[in-house]
C-alpha positions, 0 to 999 in steps of 0.5 A: 664401868658405867657406859654413859660415864666413859667420856668422863672416866677416860681422862681419869683412867689415862692418868692412873694407868700411868701412875706407877710408871711416873717417877717418885719423889720423897717428900720431908718437912725440909722440901717445903720452903717458900712457894712450891709448885709440884707436877702431875708428872710426879708421884710425891711421898710424904715422909713424916709430918710435912708442914706448909708454914707461915708464909709458904704455899704449895701448889698441887695440880690436877691429877697429882698422886700424893702417897705417904709412908706408913707409920704410927706415933712420931712416925706417922705421915701427914700434910699439914697447912699451918696458921698462915700457910696456904695450899692451891690443890684444885683437882678436876672431876676428870683429874682429881688429886689423890692422897693415899698410902704408899701401899696403894697401887692406884693402877688397881683400885682393889689392890687393898682389901676393902676394910684397909684403914689407918695406913698413913695419917691425913690432911690437916688445915690449921687456920687463924679463925676463931675458937671458943676455947678459954685462950682462943688458940689450941694444939690440934689432936694428932700433932704432939704438943711439942710442935708450935706449928700445930697450933690453930685459932685466933681472931681472923674469921676471914682468914684463907688457908687456900683451896681444896677442890676435887680431892680423894683422901684414902686409907688414912687415920694412923694412930698416934697413941691410944684413942688418938688418930688422925681425921681424914681432913681436919679443919681447925680454926679455918677461915671463910675465905678458904674454898673447900669443894668436892672432897671424899674420905674413904676408909679413914680410921677416925672421923671422915671430917672434923671442924674445930671452930672456924667459919670455913664453908664446905660443898659437896663433901662425901665421907664413907666407910670410916671407922668413927664419925663422918662429920664432926664439929667442936669448939664453936664451929660457925661455918656453912655446909651444903650437899654433904654425903655419908654412908656407914659401914654395916660391920659392927664396930666400924662407924659411929655417928653420921654427925657428932656435934659438940659445942665446946671443950674449954670451957663447954659454954664458951662463946662463940656457940657452935652454930653451923647452917647445913643444907641438903645432907644425905646420911645413910646409916649402917642399916636398920637391922644390921650388925652395926648396933651400938653407935649407928646414930644419925645425929647427937648434939652436946657440949652446948652445941647448936647447929642447923639442918635443912632440907636433908635426909636421914635414913637406915640407921640401926640406933635412934635418929636424934639425941640432944644433951639435957643437963641437970643444970648449966648451959646445954644443947637443949638450951640452944634448942629452946633459944632457937640456936639448934634448929631441925627443920624441913628433913626427911627421917626413915628406917631406924632400928627402933622403928619409924615413929617420933617416939622411936626416932627419939627417945627424949621427950622434949625432942619428940615434941619438937620433932612432931611440931608441924611448924618444923616440917620434919616428916617420916617418910621413905625418901625413895633413894635409887640404891643403898648397898655397902658392897662393891656391887653397883648397888649404891645410888643415893640419888632420888627416884622421880617418885621420891617425896624429896624431889620437891619441897625443899625450903628456900636458903637464906635470902641474899646468901651467896654461898647456898645453891637454891635447890628445890629438892632435899638431900645431897643429890637430886634424881638426875645428877650423882656428883660422886660419879667419875672422880671418887674412889667410891666409883673406881671400886664399883660401888656406884650404880649405873649413872644414867637417868631414869627413863 
């Protein structure tokens, strides 16, 4: 591994080296009752849908390994925080909490093939914050409609489902039915007192992260090599995000949009509108000229979705950079753009399959006009990332070179907003710190390059 990172990684490897010698405890739904505290000295194995119900809490300490039995349909395994339940899962950079399949020997990060996916379910948080569906409450996808604990939504925008910090979610997305898989981390109706920081989802057989309504704020999210979208939102999501990262597979048929952004479903023009605000994203596609052609798109806004991206980098996509829904009549995402509810400002765009001009990055005339407007400060320029590789060869380093145009020039975050970090650079990484190093599966498998700073 990286010689300058050894002081960080030794505690992690020490935790993992004895993972298989730890006792295992099978966990079924009945094992969560009241306030439950797990131990990092035990490997927990989820069997079936395990709910943390209203009034219940689960504490998972740093360094804990949670595995899950394989299965599809009603036999899938997942951890679900229901409305009114809470989870306190606080890993650290030295001792992350790992959610993975029973088939994963965590002592040997390369024991499963690099294309393994869908080997268990995922992690779902179901809160009581508002949606824009007709009755403000919905049933989460991936959980049978006959299960009342699968409901989410309500009117408590400052709801809390707990804390997730330094979490690695691997090999999930088991199939419940045709076209119905579980996301790596599902955040449905989750309120803004919930804390979500430093989370990776790798090799999920659906979306990496999906937000269904709610107001949850998130920082340092990483989504890679998942089979569908990296970041997906719907049903009036109104949270904030900063330092979001994705890199999409170059294998045809694996991976979809970096950002698939929908406004509403029942109805599409329901209120509140989807208006999340995102700063400092780095989205890397499947590779301009790669085999992944059909769906390799940076951003799509549809179903009346709004939203904002600022100080972000979009690069190396084989398809277009941006599509915005434009209907013949009624409310649509073009209307959100023209009303100022959809903003793309001060971002870098570079390296698309169609080329690197606004007419090639966006095929729609009104999008080209918006993107080329100097007032919006979107530019086409090489962001000069240190390395883009989708192989476990040490060639992936999404930090900026010191000569990158993204090192400076980041616009100020909203005045008085305590959530956002006011940084001067664009993208999810500066030219010094790689916040993926030391705790992620991506690092364990050797994807990341040497973390030493430029000299």
